[in-house]
NUNU-77402 format. One record per residue: residue in one letter; x, y, z of N, C-alpha, C, O, CB in turn. Coordinates in steps of 0.02 Angstrom, whole numbers, plus 50000, padded with zeros to 5 digits. Glycine has a CB too. Layout:
AXYZXYZXYZXYZXYZ ...
This chain:
X494454883050926494624890550952495224893250906495734890050891494874890451040 X495064899650887495574902650846496194904450891496164904450952495294909150809 X496764905950855497394907350893497364914850926497764916650970498034906750842 X496864918650900496854925550925496114926150939495694924850896497144931250872 X495954928151001495264929251017495144936351042495614939651065495034924151069 X494534938751038494364945451056494154946151127494054941051161493854947851013 X494074952151154493844952751222493094951251225492854949251277493994959751250 X492744952051172492054950251171491964942351178491544939751214491734952951105 X492394939251141492394931751138492524929351208492174924951233492934928851087 X493054932151242493224929751308492724931451358492574927151399493854932251329 X492444937351360491954939551402491304935451402490934935151451491824946151386 X491174932251341490594928251334490724920951367490244917451383490414927751258 X491354919151376491514912751394491904912251458492034906651482491874909751342 X492094917751486492464917351552492104914351605491534916151618492664923851575 X492434909251640492064905451696491814899051667491634894451705491444909751727 X491784898451600491544891651572491964885851588492564886651593491504891851498 X491704880451596492104874251602492564873051542492354874251486491644868351611 X493124870951550493554869251493493984874851469494414873651425493154866851437 X493904880951495494314886751477494774888951532494524890051587493874892451458 X495394889551523495894892351568496204898951546496544899351495496424887451577 X496084903851585496354910551570497024911551608497034910651669495834916251589 X497584913351571498194913551602498494920651592498544923251536498644908051576 X498674923551652499034930051649499774928451642500104925951688498884934451714 X500044930251580500734928751569501174934651564501644935051523500794924751511 X500984939951612501344946051612502034945251644502104941851695500954951351647 X502554948351613503274948251634503564954851610503434956851553503694941751603 X503924957951648504194964551633504954964551629505304960451659503964969451685 X505194969551588505944970351591506154972951657505784976551691506204974951537 X506794971051679506984973351747506944980951757506814983251813507674970951762 X507074984851703507074992151714506374994751722506305000551739507434995951657 X505874991051711505124993351717504924994751781504474998751792504634988551692 X505264991251831505114992551905504394990051922504044992851964505175000451922 X504204984751888503534982551898503464975351927503884971151908503174982951833 X503004973551968502924967151998502304963851968501744965751987502884967752073 X502384959251926501774956251891501294952851938500684953151929501974951051840 X501624949551992501134946052031500724951152080500154949752099501504940552072 X501044956652096500674961552138500154964852101499624966452127501104966752166 X500304966052033499784969051988499224963851974498644965651968500114971551919 X499394957751967498864952351963498434952152022497824951752014499164945451954 X498694952252081498294952152139497854958452148497314958252179498734951152197 X498084963552123497714970352127497134970252073496624973452086498244976752112 X497184967052019496654966651972496784962751911497224964551873496474972951954 X496414957551899496534952851837495844950851806495314951751837496944946051858 X495874948451750495214946151718494924940951763495284936351784495314943251643 X494264941451779493994936451822494104929051800493974927151744493284937751828 X494334925251849494494918151836495144916751812495294910851801494054915251792 X495564921651800496214921051776496684917751826496564918251886496464927451757 X497214914251803497714911251845498404914151829498554915551770497714903751837 X498814915051878499434918351863499974913151842500134908551879499664922551924 X500244914151781500724909251755501434909551784501844904951781500784910051680 X501544915651814502264916851838502794915351784503254911351794502414912351901 X502714918451730503094917251669503784918151679504184914551649502894921451615 X503984923051721504754924651731505084918351766505674917151755504874931651781 X504744914851802505084909351836505044902651797505324897551819504774908451905 X504684902851739504614896551697505214896251649505144897151589503914896551654 X505794894851678506424893951635506784887751663506694885451720506914900551637 X507214885251618507624879351633508254881851659508674883951619507744874651572 X508384882051728509004884351754509594879851736510164882051737508944885051827 X509464874151720510014869251706510284870051635510784866951615509774862051715 X509944874351599510184875851525510694880451528510714884351575509644878651478 X511184880651479511654885651466511454891451434511824896351428512124883351434 X510774891151409510444896651376510154901351427509804899351473509904894251331 X510294907551419509994912351471509224912351467508924912451413510264919951459 X508914912351523508194911951526507894907551480507454909751443507914918251518 X508104900751477507914896251429507164894351440506914894551496508374890351430 X506844892451388506184889551391506164883351444506664879851450505984887151318 X505634882251478505584876851526505624870151487505414869551430504924877351568 X505914864951522505824858351491505114855951505504714858951541506354853251517 X505004850051472504314847351473504084845751547503494846751563504274840751430 X504514843451590504324842051660504154848051698503694847851740504844838551695 X504534853851686504404859551723503714862751700503314865251739504984864451715 X503614862451633502964865151613502374860951637501864863651658502924865751538 X502434854551634501904850551661501734851551734501164851451756502064843851650 X502284852451767502174853851841501814860451857501394861051902502854853951876 X502024865451816501674872551830500954871851810500514874251846502014879051786 X500824868651754500124868651734499744864251779499144865351789500044866451664 X500044859251807499654855051853499524858751920499014857651953500034848351866 X499964863051939499904867052001499334871851993499004873552042500574870852018 X499214874251932498714878751912498004875151895497504878451881498974882451852 X498024868051899497414865151885497204864751812496624863851794496934868651921 X497724865351769497604865651696497734858751660498304856251659498064871151665 X497254855951631497324849951596497494850951525497284856251501496754846151603 X497814847051488498034847851421497504848751371497614851551317498414842351402 X496854846151390496324846251340495894853151351495384854151319495834839251347 X496114857251396495734863551406495914868451347496414867751312495894866851478 X495464873351342495634879051298495974884151338495724886351389495024882051264 X496564886051315496984890851354497014897551319497174898151259497694888151364 X496864902651358496884909851330497384913551373497304914051434496134913651331 X497894916051342498424920051375498354927351361498174929551306499104917851353 X498494931151414498534938751403499084941451446499344938151491497824942651420 X499234947451431499774951151474499624958551479499174961151446500494950351444 X499994961651518499934968951527500634971951523500804976651559499594970851595 X501024968951476501744970451471501894974351413501574973351362502144964451470 X502394978951415502624982751352502944978351302502984980151243503124988351370 X503194972051327503474968251277503084961851257503344956851231504134966551299 X502404962451273501924957051251502124950651264502204946651218501784957351182 X502224949151326502514942451347502024936451340502224930651345502764942851421 X501394937951329500904932251319501134928151258501014922051255500144935151307 X501474931551208501664927951148502214922851165502264917551134501914933051093 X502644924551216503114919751239502744913451271502914907751257503584923151291 X502254914951313501854909651338501524904751285501534898651294501334912751378 X501244907951231500974904351170501484900251142501374894351132500704909151117 X502074902951126502584898751096502814892851140502904887151118503164902951079 X502904894651202503104889451253502584883451246502764877851231503094892651330 X501944885151256501444879751256501444876051193501474869851193500764882451268 X501414879551140501424876351069502044871951063501974866351040501434882051009 X502634874151081503244870551069503184863751106503454858751082503874874851093 X502834863451164502754856851201502134853351182501884849251221502744857851277 X501844854951122501314850451096500604852551110500144849151087501404843851124 X500504857851145499814860051155499574864351095499964868551072499764863951221 X499004863751072498774866551010498184871151021498094875950984498604861150961 X497764869651075497144873451090497344879851129497084880851184496634868951131 X497744883851104498014889651141497904896351104497974896551043498764888551153 X497724901651137497574907551099497864913751142498024913151201496764907951086 X497914919351108498094925151139497434929851139497034929951092498714928351103 X497404933451193496844938551199497084944951157497564948251177496694940551280 X496774946551106496974952351063496904958851104496354960651126496534952750997 X497444962151112497444968751149497624967851220497794972751253496774972051146 X497594961551247497794959851314497354963651366496804966051352498544961451324 X497654963951424497324967351480497154974651467496624977051488497744966851539 X497594978351435497504985251422496834986451378496484991351390498164988051386 X496674982351333496054982751295495454980651344494934983951345496094977851230 X495554975651379495014973751420494814978651479494234979051500495184967251448 X495324982451503495234987251549494954993451517494504996551546495844988451584 X495204995451456494935001451421494235000751407493915005951402495285002851359 X493904994551397493234993851385492794993751444492194992651438493134988351349 X493064994851503492724994951568492464988251590491944987851623492174999751566 X492854982451570492614976351588492794974351663493264977351691492884971451539 X492494970051692492564968251761493284965351771493554961551730492014963051783 X493574967451831494174964751855494084961351923493614963051959494674970051860 X494484956851939494434953152003495114953752041495634953252008494264945351990 X495134954952104495744954952144495884948552180495454944152182495734960352192 X496454948052209496624942252248497104937452210497354939252157496004938652267 X497224931552236497714927052205497314921652166497594918652120498184923852259 X496724920452182496344915452153496504908952183497014908052216496454915352081 X496064904252173496164897252198495994891952147495424891852123495734896152260 X496444887652130496354882452082496594875652111497164875052133496724884152018 X496174870952110496374864452134496934861352087496854861152026495744859652138 X497464859252116497974855952074497774849252047497334846052075498604854952113 X498074847151994497944840951965498604836851956499144839551970497574841951899 X498564830751934499204826651919499484829751858499114831951814499054818551908 X500194830151852500504832651791500374828351734500324822251742501214833551798 X500334831051677500274827551615500964825851590501454827051626499884831551564 X501024823151530501674821451498501644825551434501174825251394501784813151485 X502204829551426502274833751366502924831351331503374828751363502294841651385 X502954832251264503564830951226504074836351236503904841851257503414830351152 X504684834951221505204840451223504984845751171504604844751124505954837651204 X505294851751190505074857651145505344856951075505934855351065505304864551174 X504874858351024505034858250962505054865450930504724869850957504604853950930 X505394866650875505394873050843505864877750880505744883750880504684875850838 X506394875150912506854879450949507514878650913507734872950906506904877651026 X507824883650892508524883750861509054885050913508954889250957508594889350805 X509634881450910510134881950960510694886750926510674888250866510414874250981 X511174888850967511714892850941512114888950886512404892050842512164895050997 X512134882850890512454878550839512104878350779512424878350726512544871850861 X511424878250780510994879050721511104885650690511164885950629510264878350739 X511124891150729511194897650699511894898550662511964901950611511104903050754 X512354895450692513044895850662513064892250597513364894450548513574892950708 X512724886450599512714882750535512284886350480512424886150420512434875650548 X511794889550506511334893450456511694899350418511554900950360510724896750496 X512204902450459512524907550422512894904950359512974908650310512974911150466 X513134898550363513464895950305513004893450251513174893650192513904890550325 X512434891150271511964888250226511434892850202511204892250145511654882550257 X511234897650245510704902050226510024898950214509604901550179510894905450168 X509954893250245509354889450239508714892750262508174892350233509434883350276 X508844896350321508284899650358508374907150359508944909250370508224896950431 X507874911350349507924918350362507974919950433507634916550472507364921750336 X508344924450456508444926250523508104933050536508314937850504509194926350539 X507634933850577507264940150587507324942150659507154938450705506524939450567 X507574948450667507704950950737507194955550754507054960250716508384954250745 X506864954650816506304958850832506494964750872506054968650891505804954950868 X507144965950886507304971650932507234978450889507144978650828508074970850964 X507284983250926507274990250894507904991250846508424988250857507294996150952 X507834995050798508354995850751508994998250782509534996050763508155000450698 X508955002750832509575005450858509985000450895510585001150904509425011050903 X509624995050918510004989750951510274984550902510764981050917509564986251002 X509964984050842510234979350797510724982150749511164978550724509714976050762 X510654988650733511174992050686511644996250721512124998750692510834996550634 X511514997150788511995001450822512654998150840512754992150828511695004050883 X513125002150870513774999650886513935001450961514515000750983514315002650837 X513425003651000513515005451071513344999751117513374993851098513075011451089 X513175001351175513004996551227512244995051221511854999751217513174999451299 X512044988751219511334987251216510994990151281511204988551337511214979251210 X510484994551273510154997351331509764992951369509574994951424509765002551314 X509584986751347509154982051386509554977351419509484976651480508654978451345 X510004973751386510334967851417511074968751431511404964551461510244961851372 X511334974751407512004976251410512374972951356512074969951312512264974451474 X513064973551356513474970551303513394974751245513024979651246513284963351287 X513734972951193513734977451131513094976251092512814970751090514374976051083 X512874981651061512334980951008512614977550944513214977350931512024988250988 X512144974850906512394972050843511864966750824511294966950847513144968950850 X512084962050781511614957050754511994951150729512594951450716511194959950698 X511624945450723511834939650689511954941350612511524944350581511314933950700 X512524939350585512634941250510512054938950468511814933350475513294937950481 X511844943250425511294941950377510574942550407510084941050373511384934850348 X510514944650471509844945450502509474951450471509744956850457509914946350580 X508814949850461508354955250444508154958550507508314955950561507744952750406 X507804964250504507544967150562506774969550551506584972450501508004972950583 X506394967950605505724970150606505494971450681505214966950713505284964850571 X505604977150705505414978350773504704975850794504214977350760505474985650785 X504654972350845504034968850859503434973150864502884970750848504094965050921 X503484979750884502944983450888502604984950821502034987350822503114989150920 X502884983650766502614985150700502044980550681501674981850634503154984550649 X501974975150720501434970150698500724972550735500214969350723501654962050723 X500724977450772500124979950807499854986350767500224990250737500304981750884 X499194986850772498884993350756498914998350811499214997250864498164992350738 X498615003950798498695009350848498325008050914498505010850966498455015850820 X497815003850912497465001650969497804995951010497544993851062496804999550948 X498364993550988498694988451022498484980951004498734976151032498594989851093 X498014980650958497814974050931498244971950871498554976150838497074974150911 X498254965750856498674963850799498384966250733497774966350725498764956250797 X498764967850690498574969350622498254963750585498354957950602499144971350585 X497854965250535497524959350501498054954550464498624956750452497004962150446 X497904948750448498364944650413498644948050347499234947450333498024938150398 X498234951150311498464954650249498944960350267499444961450233497834957550208 X498794963950319499224969250343499874966350366500404969050349498884973150398 X499864960650406500454957650428500894955350373501504956350376500294952350471 X500604952050321500974949950266501344955550231501914954750211500544946550220 X501004961250225501374967050194501904969650241502434971750217500884972950177 X501814969550300502284971950351502914967750346503464970450341501964971750423 X502854961050347503414956750344503814957450275504434957350274503184949650356 X503434957950220503704958550156504114964550153504684964350128503194958550105 X503824970650181504204976950182504844975850216505334978950196503814982450216 X504894971550268505554970550303505994965850268506514963950296505454968150374 X505824963750210506234959150170506134952050180506534948050157506904960450180 X505624950250215505474943350228505174939750170504684942250143505044942850285 X505404934150150505074929950105504634925150134504844920150163505514926750068 X503994926350126503514922350164503404914850141503004910950167502874925850161 X503804913550092503754906650064504374902950083504484897350060503664906649985 X504824906150128505414902650151505414902450224505104906750255506034905750127 X505764897350259505784897050331506074903150367506544906250342506144891050350 X505804904750426506034910150466506194907550538505834903750570505524915750467 X506784910150558506954909450630507044916250660507464920250639507604905350641 X506604917550714506554923950740507044924050808507094919250846505754925650755 X507364929750816507754931350875507634938250902507314942350869508464930550860 X507874939650959507844946450990508354946851045508914944451035507114947951019 X508194949651101508664950451157508754943951194509304941551207508424955851205 X508154941151210508144935251259507584930051238507404925651277508014937851336 X507344930651182506834925851157506134927651175505684923451168506974919051183 X506004933751198505284935751215504944939551156504394937551135505274940551280 X505224944451131504874948451075504914944851008504534945950961505204955651067 X505424940351012505484936550948504814932250940504584931150885506164931650949 X504504929651002503924925651000503364930050977502874927150953503774922351067 X503354936550980502844940750954502854939850879502324938450851502934948050976 X503384940650844503494940050777503274933150752502934932650701504184941350762 X503454927650790503214921250771502474920750773502164917950728503514916150814 X502174923250824501444922950829501124926950771500624924850742501194925650898 X501394932450754501124936950699501204932250626500764931650584501604944850696 X501824929350625501864925550562501394919850562501104918350509502554922850552 X501284916350621500744911250627500104914050599499764910650561500654908950701 X499924919950617499274922650596499214923550522498664923550493499164929250628 X499834924250488499804923750411499744917450379499674916950318500384926450382 X499764912450418499674905650396500384901850392500404896150370499314905650326 X500944905150414501554902250408501654896450469501444897450526502114908250409 X501964891050450502134885950502502844883950506503074880750554501754879950492 X503224885850453503964883950452504324889450492504664893750462504274883350375 X504264889450555504514894450601504934891350657504784885850680503934898450631 X505464895050680505844893250739506014899250776506034904850751506464889550722 X506144897850843506394902450885507134901250909507294895750929505964902850939 X507564906450907508174905650933508144908451001508194914451013508684908550891 X508074903551048507894905151119508464909051155508344913351197507744898551157 X509104907151136509694910951168509734917751148509984921851185510354907851153 X509484919451084509494925651055510134929951068510664927151080508914928951076 X510074936651065510714940551066511094939951131511714940451133510564947951053 X510694938751187511074937551250511604932151248512154932851275510604935951303 X511414926751217511834921151211512374922451158512964921051168511434915051195 X512154925051103512614926051045513184931351061513774930251048512184928550981 X512954937251091513434942951101513904940551152514474942951151513074949751123 X513744935951201514174934151254514724929451237515194928251275513794931451305 X514654926851182515174921551152515674925051106515504927151050514784915551108 X516274925651129516774929351083516884926151019517164929250973517454929851114 X516664919651011516814915850947516264916850897516354914850839516904908150960 X515704919650914515184920050865515314926350821515544931450848514484920050899 X515174926050759515264931350716514654937050727514064935550737515294928350642 X514874943150724514364948150740514454953850688515004955250665514434950950817 X513884957150670513934963150626513674969150669513254968350713513484962350557 X513924974450657513734980750688513684986450635513974985850581514244982750743 X513324991750651513194996850603512694995550551512354990450551513764998550573 X512665000250507512134999250452512214993050409512764990550396512155005150404 X511614990650389511594984650346511994985350282512014980650242510874983050328 
């Protein structure tokens, strides 16, 4: 299975054995939306609700940290999803949260994972069938997953400022990265990690909400100053839209990628971390 599948591909296979469709919708607090209520009102037939917003490691000092291996194993088991299944994630979120789900599953060793190109919006716009209700999936015994890989810590990011070994790419809007006021999403001061490049996550999509082609994506990243032959660590406000850039980089064939999961929420809250504000 490719990492990106079309609505035609999924429609031809929905309901087949061995395929699990996951609604990974999650919304910013200011959106005033309830992803579970929306799922119950209408979702892709056979889909299961991942409850992505609750899949965090509350014991971590990182805000909204990725779940640990046991937490992920238990959630997938509750949903009746075995590690050998083909997993297709989608969302109906302005911040494209299915990519966060993709990174989370990949970080814990799952490889047969894809995103639905265009998400629920494209599925709905094509007049495809929707199903209501919560769905019913028989739970299974939890599998064992390795600890998350490809995750950078604050200590890693501090060390990287000195070494410059990895490019840092910020997925937030330019006014949040280069501004000097209050961050409109998470609060605190706007700004960036010293040396960070900026590519707002929305620029990896075409006008119809689907991902650009690999060639177009390569041109988009290069225009933002990214050297596609060098490692990249993505950051954003809380580790969500950075995952969109990581998925888009994955589509270009890159694998030397990491996520700074704490992102600006963690970095800005620490008075000891160096910060840059204003124009680059």
